[in-house]
C-alpha positions as CSV (number, residue, x, y, z in Angstrom):
1,X,1.1,-32.4,61.7
2,X,-1.0,-34.7,63.5
3,X,-2.3,-33.9,67.3
4,X,0.3,-36.0,68.8
5,X,3.2,-34.5,67.3
6,X,1.8,-31.3,68.0
7,X,1.2,-32.1,71.5
8,X,4.7,-33.5,71.9
9,X,6.5,-30.4,70.4
10,X,4.4,-28.2,72.7
11,X,5.5,-30.0,75.6
12,X,9.2,-29.9,74.5
13,X,9.0,-26.3,73.6
14,X,7.8,-25.8,77.3
15,X,10.7,-27.5,78.8
16,X,13.2,-25.9,76.5
17,X,12.1,-22.5,76.2
18,X,10.1,-21.7,79.3
19,X,11.1,-21.5,82.9
20,X,7.9,-21.1,84.8
21,X,7.5,-24.8,85.4
22,X,9.3,-27.5,87.2
23,X,10.6,-29.2,84.3
24,X,11.5,-26.0,82.4
25,X,13.4,-24.7,85.3
26,X,15.3,-28.1,85.9
27,X,16.5,-28.1,82.2
28,X,17.9,-24.8,82.3
29,X,19.7,-25.0,85.7
30,X,21.1,-28.5,84.3
31,X,22.3,-26.7,81.0
32,X,23.7,-23.8,83.1
33,X,25.7,-26.3,85.3
34,X,27.2,-28.0,82.1
35,X,28.0,-24.6,80.5
36,X,30.0,-23.5,83.7
37,X,31.7,-26.8,84.0
38,X,32.7,-26.6,80.2
39,X,34.0,-23.2,80.6
40,X,36.0,-24.3,83.9
41,X,37.5,-27.3,81.9
42,X,38.6,-25.1,79.0
43,X,40.3,-22.7,81.3
44,X,42.2,-25.5,83.3
45,X,43.4,-27.0,80.2
46,X,44.9,-23.7,79.1
47,X,47.2,-24.1,82.1
48,X,50.4,-26.2,81.0
49,X,50.8,-28.2,84.2
50,X,47.1,-29.2,84.3
51,X,47.0,-30.0,80.6
52,X,50.0,-32.2,80.8
53,X,48.5,-34.1,83.7
54,X,44.8,-34.4,82.5
55,X,44.8,-33.4,79.0
56,X,43.1,-36.6,77.7
57,X,40.4,-36.4,80.5
58,X,40.0,-32.7,79.7
59,X,39.4,-33.7,76.0
60,X,37.0,-36.5,76.8
61,X,35.0,-34.2,78.9
62,X,35.0,-31.5,76.2
63,X,33.4,-33.9,73.7
64,X,31.0,-34.9,76.2
65,X,29.9,-31.4,76.7
66,X,29.9,-30.9,72.9
67,X,27.7,-33.8,72.2
68,X,25.2,-32.8,74.8
69,X,25.1,-29.1,73.7
70,X,24.5,-30.4,70.0
71,X,21.6,-32.6,71.1
72,X,20.1,-29.4,72.9
73,X,20.6,-27.5,69.7
74,X,18.8,-30.0,67.7
75,X,16.1,-30.2,70.1
76,X,15.5,-26.4,70.2
77,X,15.2,-26.4,66.3
78,X,12.7,-29.3,66.5
79,X,10.5,-27.8,69.1
80,X,9.4,-24.6,67.2
81,X,7.7,-24.4,63.9
82,X,10.1,-22.0,62.2
83,X,13.6,-23.2,63.5
84,X,15.4,-20.7,61.0
85,X,14.1,-17.9,63.4
86,X,15.9,-19.5,66.1
87,X,19.0,-20.2,64.2
88,X,19.4,-16.5,63.3
89,X,18.5,-15.0,66.7
90,X,21.0,-13.7,69.0
91,X,20.9,-16.6,71.4
92,X,20.7,-19.0,68.5
93,X,24.0,-17.8,67.0
94,X,25.6,-18.1,70.5
95,X,24.4,-21.7,70.8
96,X,25.8,-22.4,67.6
97,X,29.1,-20.8,68.4
98,X,29.1,-23.1,71.6
99,X,29.4,-26.3,69.6
100,X,31.3,-25.1,66.4
101,X,34.7,-24.8,68.0
102,X,34.9,-28.6,69.0
103,X,34.1,-29.6,65.5
104,X,36.6,-27.0,64.3
105,X,39.5,-28.4,66.3
106,X,39.5,-31.4,64.3
107,X,40.8,-29.7,61.2
108,X,42.2,-26.8,62.8
109,X,44.6,-26.9,65.7
110,X,43.8,-24.6,68.6
111,X,40.1,-24.2,67.5
112,X,39.0,-25.2,71.0
113,X,40.3,-22.1,72.4
114,X,37.1,-20.5,71.2
115,X,35.3,-22.4,73.5
116,X,35.3,-19.6,75.8
117,X,32.4,-17.9,73.8
118,X,30.2,-20.6,75.9
119,X,30.4,-18.0,78.8
120,X,27.8,-16.0,76.7
121,X,25.3,-18.7,77.4
122,X,25.2,-17.8,80.9
123,X,22.8,-15.0,79.7
124,X,20.3,-17.6,80.0
125,X,20.4,-17.4,83.9
126,X,18.1,-14.4,83.6
127,X,15.3,-16.7,82.5
128,X,16.0,-19.4,84.9
129,X,15.6,-17.2,88.0
130,X,12.7,-15.2,86.2
131,X,14.8,-12.1,86.5
132,X,12.8,-10.9,83.3
133,X,13.4,-7.2,84.2
134,X,17.1,-7.8,83.6
135,X,16.5,-9.4,80.4
136,X,14.0,-6.6,79.2
137,X,16.4,-4.0,80.5
138,X,19.3,-5.8,78.2
139,X,17.2,-5.5,75.4
140,X,16.1,-2.0,76.0
141,X,19.6,-1.0,76.2
142,X,20.3,-3.0,72.8
143,X,17.5,-1.1,71.1
144,X,18.6,2.2,72.3
145,X,22.2,1.5,71.1
146,X,21.0,0.5,67.6
147,X,18.9,3.6,67.3
148,X,21.7,5.9,68.2
149,X,24.4,3.9,66.1
150,X,24.0,6.0,63.0
151,X,24.6,9.2,65.0
152,X,27.5,7.7,66.8
153,X,29.1,6.4,63.5
154,X,28.9,9.8,62.1
155,X,30.5,11.4,65.1
156,X,33.3,8.5,65.1
157,X,33.8,9.5,61.5
158,X,34.4,13.5,62.4
159,X,36.7,12.4,65.3
160,X,38.6,10.2,63.0
161,X,39.1,13.1,60.4
162,X,40.1,15.3,63.5
163,X,42.6,12.9,64.8
164,X,44.3,12.6,61.1
165,X,44.4,16.3,60.8
166,X,46.0,16.8,64.3
167,X,48.3,13.9,63.9
168,X,49.5,15.4,60.8
169,X,49.8,18.8,62.2
170,X,52.0,17.5,65.0
171,X,54.2,15.7,62.9
172,X,54.9,19.1,60.9
173,X,55.3,20.9,64.3
174,X,57.7,18.5,65.7
175,X,59.6,17.9,62.5
176,X,59.6,14.1,62.9
177,X,61.4,14.1,66.2
178,X,60.4,13.3,69.7
179,X,58.6,10.2,68.7
180,X,56.7,11.8,65.8
181,X,58.7,10.0,63.4
182,X,55.9,9.6,60.7
183,X,52.4,10.5,60.3
184,X,51.0,7.2,61.5
185,X,52.7,7.3,64.7
186,X,51.5,11.0,65.0
187,X,48.0,10.0,64.5
188,X,48.5,7.3,67.2
189,X,49.5,9.8,69.5
190,X,46.7,12.0,68.8
191,X,43.9,9.2,69.4
192,X,45.6,8.3,72.7
193,X,45.6,12.0,73.7
194,X,42.2,12.9,72.6
195,X,40.7,10.0,74.5
196,X,42.6,11.1,77.5
197,X,44.5,7.7,77.7
198,X,47.9,9.2,77.6
199,X,50.3,6.4,77.5
200,X,53.2,8.9,77.5
201,X,55.4,6.7,75.2
202,X,55.2,9.9,72.8
203,X,55.1,13.4,73.7
204,X,55.9,16.8,72.2
205,X,59.0,18.7,73.2
206,X,58.5,22.2,71.4
207,X,56.4,25.0,72.9
208,X,53.9,25.0,69.9
209,X,53.5,21.3,70.2
210,X,52.9,21.4,73.9
211,X,50.3,24.0,73.2
212,X,48.4,21.9,70.5
213,X,48.7,18.8,72.8
214,X,46.9,20.9,75.6
215,X,44.1,21.9,73.2
216,X,43.8,18.2,72.2
217,X,43.6,17.2,75.8
218,X,40.8,19.7,76.5
219,X,38.9,18.6,73.6
220,X,39.2,15.0,74.7
221,X,36.8,15.7,77.6
222,X,33.9,17.1,75.4
223,X,34.4,14.2,72.8
224,X,33.9,11.7,75.3
225,X,30.8,13.4,76.4
226,X,29.1,13.3,73.0
227,X,28.5,9.6,72.5
228,X,27.1,9.6,76.1
229,X,24.6,12.2,75.4
230,X,23.5,10.7,72.1
231,X,22.8,7.3,73.8
232,X,21.0,9.0,76.8
233,X,18.8,10.7,74.5
234,X,17.9,7.5,72.6
235,X,17.4,5.7,76.0
236,X,14.8,8.3,76.9
237,X,13.0,8.0,73.6
238,X,12.8,4.3,74.0
239,X,11.4,4.7,77.7
240,X,8.5,6.5,76.1
241,X,7.6,3.4,74.1
242,X,5.0,0.8,75.1
243,X,5.9,-1.6,77.8
244,X,6.5,-5.1,76.5
245,X,6.3,-8.6,77.9
246,X,9.0,-11.2,77.9
247,X,6.9,-14.3,76.7
248,X,8.6,-16.5,74.3
249,X,6.6,-17.3,71.0
250,X,6.0,-21.2,70.4
251,X,6.5,-20.8,66.7
252,X,9.7,-18.7,66.3
253,X,10.9,-18.5,69.8
254,X,10.9,-14.4,69.7
255,X,10.5,-12.5,72.8
256,X,9.6,-8.8,73.4
257,X,5.9,-8.8,72.5
258,X,3.3,-6.0,73.7
259,X,1.6,-6.6,76.8
260,X,-1.7,-6.9,75.1
261,X,-0.5,-9.1,72.2
262,X,-2.4,-12.1,71.3
263,X,0.0,-13.3,68.5
264,X,3.6,-13.1,67.7
265,X,4.3,-9.8,65.7
266,X,7.3,-11.9,64.2
267,X,5.4,-15.0,62.7
268,X,1.6,-14.6,63.8
269,X,1.7,-17.6,66.2
270,X,-0.8,-17.5,69.0
271,X,0.8,-16.5,72.2
């Protein structure tokens, strides 16, 4: 790559990925306005009366938004040295989801209803107004959730086993009556009860059934507290880790580097 191309790409990267310059902020604000307008159009088009009156106009505007977002997506790929890193990133997947539904609607009727996924792109507002602490906290929470996912998965497996046993038990106790007509229905009741939702569409009538139901209700409070404790503990562990900065790598678009980092920990590019 010659010097001119490199300078051009760095300038494009600065405008598209950074918001600490006038051009970058103007780009992001304009993008957000388009995203909000597109979401509003999709919502209005779902109202039958508005669709009958302005359906063709809504369709034209939606294709205009799709064209703009497609160009923006291509520019994001061009402006970094390793575009596949952006393609498979969280925001990269969201950006792709923002344009696919329109093209999908050509071969699949109703595909445009998926355009509401564009609302996720509003996450970029954190970068526009330099609310980096919000973005950092979101990433911090995401790391904590991933760290506790294994423990929570094991816990949910235990709960699932428990509701199967309890549901089957209630089926036997109620003898297939009072709504407990089969084991799947009884398991559904156990899930509703142990989560303290309590729809009331099925309820035991026998004394033993009411006793077991009371135990399940009390267990529900303790069961709800366990995932909260697991996640809280993981958040506390993550809080002890080194603070990170929110600088975007010009090579792969990754964020979350250490405060004293000089190179990207993902691709090695100079920060």
